[in-house]
C-alpha positions as CSV (number, residue, x, y, z in Angstrom):
1,M,-127.1,-23.3,31.5
2,K,-129.0,-24.7,34.7
3,L,-127.5,-27.7,36.3
4,D,-129.1,-30.1,38.9
5,D,-127.8,-32.9,40.5
6,G,-131.2,-33.6,42.4
7,L,-130.1,-31.9,45.5
8,T,-128.5,-28.8,44.3
9,K,-129.2,-26.5,41.3
10,Q,-126.9,-24.2,39.8
11,K,-127.0,-21.6,36.7
12,I,-123.4,-20.9,34.7
13,F,-123.5,-18.0,32.6
14,M,-121.6,-18.9,29.4
15,N,-121.0,-15.6,28.2
16,K,-117.3,-15.7,27.2
17,D,-116.2,-17.6,24.2
18,N,-113.5,-19.0,26.3
19,L,-115.7,-20.8,28.7
20,G,-116.5,-24.4,28.5
21,V,-118.2,-26.9,30.8
22,I,-117.7,-30.8,31.5
23,L,-120.6,-32.4,32.6
24,G,-120.3,-35.6,34.6
25,K,-122.9,-38.5,34.8
26,M,-126.4,-38.2,36.4
27,L,-126.6,-34.6,35.8
28,W,-130.0,-32.7,34.7
29,H,-128.8,-29.7,32.3
30,S,-131.0,-27.2,30.3
31,M,-129.6,-24.5,27.7
32,E,-131.3,-21.3,27.0
33,G,-130.9,-17.7,25.9
34,F,-128.6,-18.5,23.3
35,S,-127.2,-15.2,21.5
36,S,-127.4,-14.5,17.6
37,G,-124.3,-16.2,16.3
38,C,-123.7,-18.5,19.1
39,V,-122.0,-21.8,18.4
40,L,-122.7,-24.7,20.9
41,L,-120.1,-27.6,20.4
42,V,-120.6,-31.1,22.1
43,V,-118.0,-33.8,22.2
44,A,-118.6,-37.1,24.0
45,S,-116.7,-39.8,24.8
46,D,-118.9,-42.5,23.3
47,Y,-121.7,-42.9,20.7
48,Y,-125.2,-41.3,20.9
49,R,-127.6,-43.9,22.1
50,E,-131.5,-42.6,22.5
51,D,-132.0,-45.5,24.9
52,D,-128.9,-44.0,27.4
53,Y,-130.6,-41.0,28.1
54,I,-133.5,-39.6,30.9
55,R,-136.0,-37.5,29.1
56,N,-138.0,-36.9,31.7
57,Y,-137.3,-34.7,35.3
58,S,-139.5,-37.1,37.5
59,D,-137.9,-40.3,36.4
60,F,-134.1,-38.5,36.9
61,I,-135.1,-37.5,40.8
62,Q,-136.3,-41.2,41.1
63,L,-133.1,-42.5,39.3
64,V,-130.6,-40.5,41.7
65,G,-132.9,-41.2,45.0
66,K,-133.4,-37.8,46.3
67,S,-136.0,-35.6,46.8
68,P,-136.4,-32.4,44.4
69,V,-135.5,-29.0,45.8
């Protein structure tokens, strides 16, 4: 999993079945490299609303008010 707050970038390797990540607001993330048989479970605190998500990295950087690293 790749995480980016607009200033700092970090990779987290989810290579154990007992690992989890809690993502806060205004955190760009991407997930890749899933293994065969992998299960991804997402739990949210609210209902999904398409208009509540930023889909473009440039828009994200502008909203957080920081320059890309």
